[in-house]
N, C-alpha and C positions, 0 to 999 in steps of 0.2 A: 114024302109026307105032304100030301096035297088034297085039299077038298075041291072037287071039281066045280068050276064056275067062279072061284074066288081068286083075286089077285093078291099075291103075297108081297108085302112091303116090309123091309127090315128097317127098324128104327134103332139106332145106337144111342145109349144114354137116355133112354126114354123114361127112367125113373127120377130124373132130375127135374129141375124147375120148368124149363120150357118144354121139354119132351113130354112131361106128365100132363101138361095142359094140351099139347098138340095131339096126343094119341086119342083121347075121348072125342075131340073135335073131328078128327078124320074118320073114326069108326062110326060116328053119328052121321056124317055127311055122305060117306061112301059105304053102303050096305054090302057091296061086293068085295070089300077090302078085308084081308086078314093081316094083322100086324104082328110081327115077331120082334120083340124088344129085348136087346141084350144090354145089360147094365151091370157094372162091377159092384154097385151099392157101396161106394165109398161114403165118407161122411156126408156128402152132398146129395146122395141118392136114397130113395126110400120107395120100395115096391108098392107101399100103400098109398103113395101119391097118385097112382093111376087108378082113379075111381071110375068104374065102368058099370053099365047096366048089365042085367043077366044076359040079354041078347048080345051085347058087345063082348062079353067075356067068352062067348063061343067062337069069336073071331080074333082071339088074342092069345099069344103065347109069350110067357116071360122066361128068359134064359139068364140065369145069374152067372156072369162071366165077364172077362176083361178083353177089350179089343186088342190088347197087347199080346194075347194068346193067339198066335197066328193059326195054329191047328184048329182051335175052337171056331174061329171066324170062318175058316175054310169049310168046316163041317156044317155050319149053318147053311151055306150056299149049296152044299151037297144034299142036305136033308130036306130043305124047303125050296120050292120053286120061286125064288126071290126075283121079282121083276122091277123093284124100285128100292132105293135106299134114301133115308133121311139120316144124315150123320150129325148127331148132336154131341156125342160122347167127347168130353174134354175135361181136363183140369182147368178151372176157370177163376180161382180166387187170386187176385193180383198180389195181395200181401203174402200169401203162401208161396207164390212163385219167386218172391224175393228171398225168403228164408230157406226154401228148398226147391230150386228150379229143376233138378234132374227129372223128376217124375212128370213135369210139364212137357219136356221134350220127348220123353219116352211115350207118353200117352197121346199127346196132340200131334206129333209128327209121325212116329213109327206106328202108332195105333191107326192113324188115318191111312198110312200106306197099307197096312194089313187089310183094311176094309175095302179100299178102292181097288187094290190088286186082286182080291178074291172076287169082287164083282166083275172086274175086267175078264178074269179067267173063265167065269161062268157065262158071260154074255157074248164074248168075242172069240172068233176063230183065230184071227190074226189082226194086226193093226188095220183099222178102218173096215174090217169085215166081221159082221155079226154071225153068231151061230143062228141057224134057222129058227125063226119064231121069237127071237130076242131083240128084234129091231126097235121095239117101242120102249125098251127099258130106260130108266133114268136114275142117275146118282146125283143127289143134292147135298152139298156140304154147307153146314151152318157155321158162319164165322162172325166176326165182331168188327166194329168200327175202330177198335184199338190198334189194328194193324197199321192204320194210317198215321199214328203218332198223335201229335197235339196241334191244335189250331191257335192262332192269335185271336184278337178280338173280333175279327171279321173273317168271312169265308166259310165254306162248307166242304165236307168230304164228298167227293163224287167218285164214280167208278174209275175215273182217270187219275185220281190222286195217287201220287207215288207212295209206296209203302215206306214207313219210317217207324217201326215198332220200338217202344222204349223199354217197358218192363219185360222180364223173361216170359210171362204169360202171353203178351202180345207178340213177341218174337216167335213163340211156339205155334201160335195160331197162324201167323204169316207163313211159317214153314208148312203148315197143313194146307193152306190155300195153294201154295206153290206145288205141293205134291199132286193135288187134284187137277190143277191147271196143266201140269206136265202130262197127266194121263189123257186129258182131252187132246192136246196138241200132238203128242207122240203116238198114241194108240187109237185116237178117234173115240175115246170113251165118252158116252153121252152124259156129260156132267154140267151142272150149274153150281154157282157159289152165291151165297148172300152174306152181306156184312150188315149187321144190325146195330142199332143203338141200345142203350141201357133198357132192359125190360123190368117191369114191375107187375105184380099180381100174386095170386095164391100159389103156395108150394115153394116159394123162393126160400133158400136156406137162411137160417137165423143169422148167419155171419154177415149177410149182405146189408147194404146201407139202410134201405127202407125198413126191413124187418128189425134191424138193430134199433132204429129210432123208435119204432112202435113199442118194442119190448122194453126199452129203457123207460119210456113214459109210463107204461103200465106197472112197472116195478118201482117207480119213483127213484130211478137211478139217473146219474148224469148222462146226458145225450152227447156222445163224443163226435166232434166234427173236426176233420183234419184241417190244419193250418188256419186260414181265416174264413173258410167256408165259401170261397169264391169260385171254386172249380165248377165248371158248367158241363152238364150232360143233357142229351136229348132223350126224353123218357117215353118209352113205347109200351103200351099195354100188351101183355103176353098173348091174349087172344087175337089181337090185331096182327101180331107177329105170326101166329099160327096160320091165319088166313093168307098172309103174304107168302108164306112158305108153300102152302097149297097152290097158290096162284103160280109161283115160279116153277114148281115141279110140273104142273100140267100144261102151262102155256109159255114158259120161258124158253129162250133159244139156247141150245147146247153151246157150251164154251163161253157163255156170258156170265158176268157178275152183276148182281142187283143189290143196291143199297136200300136198306129198309129202316126208315126213321119216321118221326111223327111231327116234325116241325115244332117241337115242344122243348125248347131250351130252358133249363132251370138251373140256378146255382144250388149248391148243397144247402146254403142258408134258406133259399126259397122253399126247398122241399121240407126241411125241418120245421120251419114256421107254419107251412100249410098243414102238415101232419098235426102239429100242436093245436092249430085252430080247429081242425076237424074233431080232434079228441076232446077239446074243451067243450064242444057242442054236444057230442054224442056220449061222452063218458067223462063228465067234469070231475076234477079232483079238488082237494082243498085249496090248492094254489094253481095258477096257470102253468101248463106244461112247459111254456117257454122258459120258466125259471130253472129248468134242468139243463139248459144248453151249456155245454162246456167245450172249449176249444183245446185240441191236443196237438202234439208234435206231428208235423205233416209226414205223409208217406214218402219214402225215398223215390225219386223220379216220378212224382205225381203229375200226370198230364193235366194241363189247365182246362182245356176246352175240347169237347167233341160235339160235332153237329153234322147231321146227315142231310145230304141232298137226295130226296126220294123221287126226283123228277122222272128218272128213267122208268122205274117200275110203275109209276102212276100213269105216265103217258103211253108206254109201250104195252103194258099188261092190264091196265085199268084198276089196279089195287089202290085203295086209299085207306088210311086209318079211320076207324069209326068211333072209337071210344072218346068221350069227353074227359079230359084229364082229372078234374076235381071229382067228378062222379065216380070214375074208375078207381081213383085213389081212395075215396071213402069206402067203396065196396071192398077194396083190398084191406084197409084198416079193420073193417068189421070182421073180415075173415080171420085176420090174425088175432083179434080179440077173442073170437070163439076158440081158436087154437090154443092160445096161451092160458085161457081160463077154463079149459076143458078138465 
């Protein structure tokens, strides 16, 4: 099933937050790309998140399915001339990984194996030998900075930082990273890995931190902040992340890992107060939104600080984040206002 002249790219988990922002970006930038998107549409996925123009829809195919279904994954590589993979699909909510870890290991480790193994079988004749015409294929695995564990008050995660995952979610993503790494070293699979910091932007699931803060404000409900609100994350705008993935896929070196961050460390308290200030300006309520702030029992094993060193991708591949944090956050808040008040 091939349209002549188009390059077929498989995106897994493309109906989720990052994937649904990534797909329109890629279809707009590359008019010769056809994207096949497989997504299980669990609670965090919505096929309607992928908003495309009429022209883009002609170069897009959605498949409702689970990457844990090995036969289905293999059939996609049989039915479509897949020449590249962006592997987003994952269970990703840390709290859920604490209460129900099994599905995280099933999806994030075995699901990753299914996808990378099917790609290897399609593209490669034997270890380090490609099937004719498949020499330029590429597999990119999208991972997280949480595989590195937690930082103290100083220091940054680099590509040389030892893995030290703490919650089951992070452990399962570390396992996925190692699966992909093993296929590069053992079989010569043309693969790259990226580990990103916390993303924000439109289409993020309501359960996540920034949407929860916005929704609580709009509903006049208490804003829940874990512990003392001093946990630190590096916040990356989702479209900057999409551009970084594009860059790694097309210009990164096979077998390499690239950390993607924004040099934008913020405590949870910083984020909440900034959201409140923006909402006080654009949608004032009877009382300042800060009055809704409420501190709740901390999450089990809550990592204190993540911070990414993006020097490698910036110096070697020329990518740099473009979004200005407060402007992009205000854009995000306005998008959620439109969503929640629709």
